[in-house]
N, C-alpha and C positions, 0 to 999 in steps of 0.2 A: 276485785274487792276482797280484802282479807276477811277471813272468818266465814261465818254462816249467815245467810240472809235472815234466818229465823231469830238468831241471837241479837240482831240489830233492827228488827222490824219497827217501823214507826206506827203511830196511831193514825188510822185512816179517818180522821174527823171530817165530816161533811154536813151540809144542810139537809134537813129532813126531806126536802124536795129533790135532792140529788140521788142518783144511783151510782153505786161503785162498780166499775168495770175493770176488766183485765184484758189487755191486748198482748198476745203471745206470738212469737215468731216460729212458724212451722219449719223454717229452715234450720233452726238451732236445736229444736227438741224433736228427737226421733219418735216416730209413731204417735204424733200428737193427738190425732183423732181418737184412736183406741184408748189412750190414756184418759182423755177427757170423758169419753163415754163410760168408762169404768168407775167414775166418781159417784159417790152417793148423793141422793137428793135431786132436786129439779135442776136441769141444765138448760140454760138459754144462751145460745151462741150463734154467731154468724161467721162463716169463713169468707174472707174478703175477696179471694179469687174465685168465688163460686160461679160467677157468670162469665160468658164469653166476652172478650177473646182470651181470658186468663184462666179458664177452667181447667186447661191441661196442666196447670201448675199447682193444682190443689194440694199435692203432697207437701209443698213448702209454703202453703198459703198462711199469711197471718190470720189469726182468729181472735175476734172480740167476744168476750164472755161476761155475763153478769156475775160479779165476783161474790158468790156465796161463800160461807165459811169453808166448806170442803174445797172449793176452787182456790181460794186464797192459800189454804194450807198446802195444797198440791203444788202451787206455783213456788211458794217459799221453799218447799222441800227439794225442788229441782236445784236450788243453789246455783242458778245460772244467771249472773247479774245482767247480762245484756240481752237476755232472751224474751224480755217483755217488761211491762210496767202497769201500774194501777192508776186509775184516774176517776174523778168524780165528774158526772155530767147530769144535767136535768133533762137531757134528751132520751128518747126511747132507744132501745138496742138497734132497731131497724134504721132509725135516723143516723145513729152513730156509724153503723156499718156503711150506710150510703155515703156519708161524708169521707170516710176512709177510702172508699172505692174511687172517689174523685181525685185522690192523690196517689194512686198506684204508680203512675208515671209522672215525672216532673221534668222540667227543662234544665239542663246543666248550663253553666256560664258559657260553654262552648257552642250552645245551641242544639245539642243532641238531646233526645228523650232518653231518660234513664229510669230504672225502677227505683222507687224510694223504699228504703228499709224502714218502713213506718213503725214496725214493732220492736226495732232495736232501740233499747233504752237510751244509749248514748247519742244516737242519731236524733231521737225525739227530743232529748234534752237540748241539743244544739238548736233545733228548730224553735223550741219554746223560748230559749234564752235570747234568741235573735228576733223574737216577736213576730213569728210567722203566723199570720191570721188563719191560714187554712187548718192548722193544727189547733190553734186556740179556739176555733169555732167548736171543736169537739171537746177539748179538755178545759174544764173550769178549774180543777185542782189536780195536780199530778204528783205521784210518788214514784220516783224512777230509781231502781237499783242500778248502779253502775260499778265499774271496776274501781272507782274512786270513792265509793260509798253511796248511800241513799241521797238522792237529790229531790228537793221539794220545789214545786212550781205552782204559782197561783196566777190566774188570768189578770193581766194589767187592766186597771179600770179605764185607762185612757186609750186603749187600743181599738182602732176602728176595724171591725170584722168584715172588711170588704175584700172579696177574693175573686180573682179571675183565673181560669184554668187554661192550660196547665200552669202551675206555679213555677216561677223561675228562681233557681237557687242563686244566691249571691256568691261572689268570689270568696268571701270569708267563710261562708257555710261550706263551700266546695273544698276549701283548703282544710277545714276542720274535719270534714268527712274523710279526707285523705289520711289525716293523722290516726283516725280510728282504724282504717284499713291497714295502716302500717303497724299499729299495735297488734292487730289480729295476726299479721304476718309474723311478727316476732314471737307470738305465743305458739303459732304453728311450728316454727323452727325449734322452739324450746321443747315442745312435745315430741318432735321428731328425734331430737338429740337424747332426750330422756329414755326413749324407747330403744334406739339403736346404738348410742354412744354415751351411756350414763357416766362412764369414767371420764369423759371429756369435760363434763360440767363439774365433776368432783374436783378437777384440777384447778378450777378458777375460784377466786374469792367471791366475786359478784357475778353470777351467771347471767343475769338479765342485762347488766351493763356490757358484759363481754359479747353477748349475742347482738345487742344493738350496735356496738362498734363495728363488728365484722359484717353485719348485714348492710350497714351504710357504706362500708368500704366496698363490698361486693357490688352494691347498686351503682356506686360511682365509677366502677370499672366496667359497667355495662351489663352486669348480670342482674337483670331486673325482675324476672319472673320468679314465682314461688319455686318452680321446679329447678331453675338454675341456682337459686340460693340454697336449696336443700342439698344439691350436689356440692356446692361450694363448702357447705358445712360438713358434708361427709368427708371431704379432704381434710378439713381441720380436725374432725373426729379421729381420723386415722393417724395424722402426723402431728397434731398440735399446732401451736403458734408458729413453729418453724416451717410450716408447710409451704409458705409462699416466699421464703427467703432463699439466699444463694446456697443454702444447704441442699436444696433440691432444684438445681438450675433449670432442668427441663420443665418442671411444673411451673416454676416462676416465669419462664418464657411464655408458656401457654396462657398464663393468667394475665401477664402484663402486655403482651404483644398482640395487637389486633392483626387479623389475617383474613384470607378469603373464607375461612371457616366461620360459622356462626359462633356467638358466645357459648351457646349450649354444646356445640361440637367440641370446642376447645376444653370446656369444663369436663365433658365426658372422658376425653383423652387424659386429662390431668387426674381424674378420679381413678382411672385404670392404673396409672403410674403410682398414685398414692397407695392403692391397695397392694400393689406389688412390693413397694418399699416396706410397707408394714409387715408383710409376710416374710420378706427377706431379713428384716431386723429382728423378727421374732426367732429366727432360726440361726442367728449368728451370735 
């Protein structure tokens, strides 16, 4: 999301019978509990992973909070678009927390149980947009900050709120969640390059497009993990766009030719060579 959440904040209009809540992602905001306890005024909140068997994950637990003015201001000041969202509900805080706890784990289209990133605003927006009753049972009206701007959602009047657990994600939802994960990956790569190879991004006109292109190329060559892709971009950081051309045939061979070595091992060797070339070229 461009700009600041505060400068684009919507009006959180709701019925007088509804309460305004915030759900926030403990995995995205460091030291969430101490930050919340430091806020002024009355604080009513429930950590979703409070009870067994999830209590060992309390440090990254989503937390649902009655959104008082200090709570709202604190969240908006985080300027972290995907780290939570606000919603109106006529249910009590305890009831809301209980319903969220029922969807901690969901079933993927592959049949495996996975943790649902329920407090991630873009994940929630997909679930609401695809008329998922388990979330609409909680949310009557939602205001979701995303990297594409604020999204507004209102419970469909024709939606049957029949839920069986665990809820099963559809192929479409799963694919759209994958797109979120990929965008997260690209942002991690960009942050890595900004820190270690800022000159690399300064050389290209459209850094985001450049990163997306090379990340997809790396993925298609079999370098699929975040660690592998960071090493791949290290090589680009040292040598630029010529890194994988016949200007550096030994590196090109390691990248293009599959062998008994793992993709990660080939990349590590290519990175060693790239660093050597960089130092050699600096001294010639």
